[in-house]
N, C-alpha and C positions, 0 to 999 in steps of 0.2 A: 504494500500500500504506500502511495505517495501522499504527503501532506501538503496542502496548498491553501490558498485564500481566494474567496470570491470577491469580485469587485463590488458586490452588494455590501460587503462589510466595510468598504472604504468609500462608499458613495457620498456620504456627507462631506468628507474632505475633498472629494473631486468636485462636487457641485459648489462648494464654497470657494473654490479656486486655490485652496491650500495645496492641492495635488492635482497633477494632470493624469490622464489615463496611462501614459507611459511612465510617469513617476510612480504610479501605483504598482506597476510590474516590478520596477526597480526596488520599491519598498519591500515587496514580498521576497525578492531574492536576498536583500540585505538582512532580512529577519528570519532566514532559514527555511523559507518555503520552497517547494519544488515545482509547483504548478499554479496556474492562475485561471480562474473561471471568469469569462467575459459575460457580464449581464448588462446589456446596452441601455441602461436607464438614462434618459436625457440625450441620447445620441441615436442616429439612424444610420447604421453601418451599410445598409443597402445603397445609400446615397453618398457615402463617404469612403471611397476606395483608398484615399490617401491615409486615412486613419487606420484602416485595416492593415495597410502595408507597414505603418509605423508600429502598430502593436506586434506584428509578426517580427519585425526587425529588432525591436527592443527586447522581446522575449528571447530571441536567439542570442543576442549580445549578453543578456543577463543570465543565461543558462536556465531559463524557466520554460517549462512546457505550457503552451496554451492548451488547456485540457478540455474545456467544455464551453459551449455557447448556450446561454439560457435566455429564453424569451417567453413572453406571455402569449396566450392564445385562448380562444373560446369558440368551440365548434357547436355550442348549444345556442344557436341563433334562430331567428324567427322564420327566415325564408330559405328556400333552396339556393337562391342567388347569393345570399349572404354566406351560406355554408361553403359554396364553391369558391367565393372570393377569399374566404379565410384560408382555405386549402392552398390557393394560389399564393397568397401572401406568405404563409409558413414555408412553402416550398422555396420561395426566394430567400427566406432566412436560412434554410438549409444550404443554399448556395454560398451565403456569407460564411457559414460555419466551415464550409470546404475551403474558402479563400483564407480563412484564419488557420487552417491546417489542424483543426481539432478532431479528436476521435469520438467525442461525445457531444450530444446536444439535447437539452431538455426543453420541452415546450409544454404548456398547460394543455388540458383537453377540454374542460368545460366547467363552468361555475354556476352555482345556484345560491341564493340567499340561505342563511342558516335554517330558516323556518321551512324552506322548500327542499332541503337536502335529505329527503327521506329515502328509504330503500326502495319504495315503490316508484318514486320518481327516477331513481338511478336505474332501475330495471328498464324503464321506458326509454331512458336516454342512452343506454349502453350500446345498442346497435349503431347509432350514429357516431358515437365516440370511437367504436371499433373501426368503422369505415374510414374515418378521418385519420386516425393514428396509423392504420395500416398503409394508407396512401402516402403519408409522410415518410414512414419507415422505408417503403419501397423506393421512394425518391432518394432517400439518404443512402441506401445500400450501394448505389453506384459510386459513392465517395468513400465507402467503407466506414461510414459514420453510424454509430449506435444512437438511436433516439430514445427518449424516455419521458415519462411523466413523473412528477413528484407527488407524494402524498401531501396535498396542498389545499388549503381552504377548507370547505365543509363537505363538498359534494363528492369529488373524486379523492376520497380520504378514507382512512382505515385500511388495514392491510388486505382484507378480503375483497374490498371494492377494487383496489388497485390491481390485485392479482387476477380478478375476473376480467379486467380490461386487457391485461397482458396476455392472458390465455386466449382471449377472443381475437386479438390482433394476430397472434400466432406467427410472429416473425422473430428470428434469432437476434436481429438487431433492434428489437424494441424491448426495453426493460424499464426499471424504475430508478429514479434518483431518490435515494432513501434518506429522508430527513428524520433523524432519530427523535426529535422533539415534537414534530407536528402532529403525531398521533394523539396527543392530548386534546386537540380540537375535536377529534372523533370519540373522545371518552374511552380511548383504548390504552391499555397498559403498554408503554413504549417497549419494554423488555420483550413481551410476548410478540408484539407487532414486528419488531426488528428480527426476531427469530423466524417469523413467518416469511419475511421478505428477502432475507439475505441471498437466497439462491437466485433471485430474479433481479439483483441489484447491479447497476453499472457504475454508480457513484454514490458516495455517502456525504451528507451534510450533517455536521455536528452542531447541535443547537440545544439549548435548555430554556425552560421557562420557570418563573415563579408561579406557584399554584396556590390558590386559596378558594374557600367555599364561595358559591355564588351569593350567599347571604352577605358577604363582605365585598361584593362587587363595587368598585369605586368609580366606574365610568371611564374617564379618559386614561389611556395608558394600559387598560385591561381589556382583554377579549373574552367572550363567552365561548364555551365549548358547545357542541351540537345539541346536547340535552339541556 
């Protein structure tokens, strides 16, 4: 296993101007990291070929692997036209991942508000999620990129839901980015969930949360789990 840092963890410094994107790669190298995950918050790499080249050049000079490219996506949209448009967009992001030279790419699959993230709703959404993720994985295969979804948010969350999606897609290059802390949002024991998921995992995110009873929910700064 190689230990690295996601740009998500440095995004406040990047957005404040205290650090550039290339500075962030150098910071990871100087602090003992081995790889760097690119999460393009606030930038559009599809339209910025020069920044893509700068990231690749800086990583090579710093001895850092660009390991993963992580984007948002939502295939649970209202119309077939919007669904197809989202697939086209994400395919273009796969092309960016290839230009970065990464071997892994994480994209979201679909989101629902907490109150709608029921198992019945998930069952109804699953065929469309499978179709979309399979299409993206097939596009990524020509670049030898493994795509994944993270146990993220409320809807595509919990180890069994994520594994049902992976099994449905049925592609060797489609796996999960395993966030060890996020299972709390689905009221699932993270130790059990990680055990369930490891065989299907392409990348691991290490994260922890403070936990407290909902009776002590203080609003700002705290999130509710699914129940």
